[in-house]
C-alpha positions in Angstrom: -6.2 39.8 -33.5 -9.4 41.8 -33.0 -12.0 40.5 -30.7 -15.4 41.8 -31.5 -19.1 40.8 -31.3 -18.9 39.0 -34.7 -16.1 36.8 -33.5 -18.0 36.0 -30.3 -21.1 35.1 -32.4 -19.0 32.9 -34.7 -17.4 31.0 -31.7 -20.7 30.7 -30.0 -22.2 29.2 -33.1 -19.4 26.7 -33.5 -19.6 25.7 -29.8 -23.5 25.6 -29.9 -23.7 28.2 -27.2 -26.0 31.2 -26.7 -25.0 34.4 -24.9 -27.0 37.4 -23.8 -25.7 40.8 -24.9 -24.2 41.5 -21.5 -22.4 38.1 -21.6 -21.1 38.8 -25.1 -19.6 42.1 -23.8 -18.0 40.3 -20.9 -16.6 37.7 -23.3 -15.1 40.4 -25.5 -13.4 42.0 -22.6 -12.1 38.7 -21.2 -10.8 37.5 -24.6 -9.1 40.9 -25.1 -7.3 40.6 -21.8 -6.2 37.1 -22.7 -4.8 38.2 -26.1 -2.9 41.1 -24.3 -1.4 38.7 -21.8 -0.2 36.4 -24.6 1.3 39.4 -26.5 3.2 40.3 -23.3 4.6 36.8 -23.1 5.7 36.9 -26.7 8.0 39.9 -25.8 10.0 37.8 -23.3 13.5 36.7 -24.3 13.5 32.9 -23.9 16.5 32.1 -26.1 18.5 30.5 -23.2 15.6 28.7 -21.6 15.2 24.9 -22.1 11.6 23.7 -22.8 9.9 22.0 -19.8 8.9 18.4 -19.9 7.6 18.4 -16.3 6.3 21.2 -14.2 8.2 20.0 -11.1 11.4 18.2 -10.5 9.8 14.8 -10.1 9.8 12.6 -13.1 7.1 10.1 -14.1 7.6 7.1 -11.9 6.2 3.9 -13.2 5.7 0.7 -11.2 7.4 -2.4 -12.5 5.2 -4.5 -14.7 5.0 -7.8 -12.9 2.5 -10.6 -13.0 0.3 -10.9 -10.0 -2.6 -13.2 -9.0 -6.1 -11.9 -9.8 -7.5 -9.4 -7.3 -10.6 -11.5 -6.5 -9.6 -12.9 -3.2 -11.9 -14.8 -0.9 -12.4 -11.7 1.3 -13.5 -9.6 -1.7 -15.8 -12.3 -2.9 -17.3 -12.7 0.6 -18.3 -9.0 0.5 -20.0 -9.3 -2.9 -23.7 -9.6 -3.3 -23.6 -12.5 -5.8 -20.7 -14.8 -6.6 -20.2 -18.4 -7.6 -17.2 -18.8 -5.3 -14.7 -17.7 -7.9 -16.1 -14.7 -9.8 -18.5 -11.8 -9.2 -22.0 -12.2 -10.7 -23.6 -9.0 -12.0 -26.8 -8.4 -13.9 -26.6 -8.4 -17.7 -26.4 -4.8 -19.0 -25.9 -5.3 -22.8 -28.7 -6.7 -24.8 -28.5 -8.0 -28.4 
């Protein structure tokens, strides 16, 4: 894949970005380095390597889904600016 000014202009147009001529030159150089890096990676023999699901050895640990009482305890309600004793009262933010 050839990275040139025309490609940078097309990508900038799609992303609604504008670049100065010096920024375009820097983008061309950066993108060429990225393409070269990916081409190096494609040369590696990965035939015996299993795909990774997780980057570390830890697996996704989920908490058990258990019913619990609502979080609005008397202590939390006491710290609120406005309550009716059971719920928080907040100003209306959505108008019809």
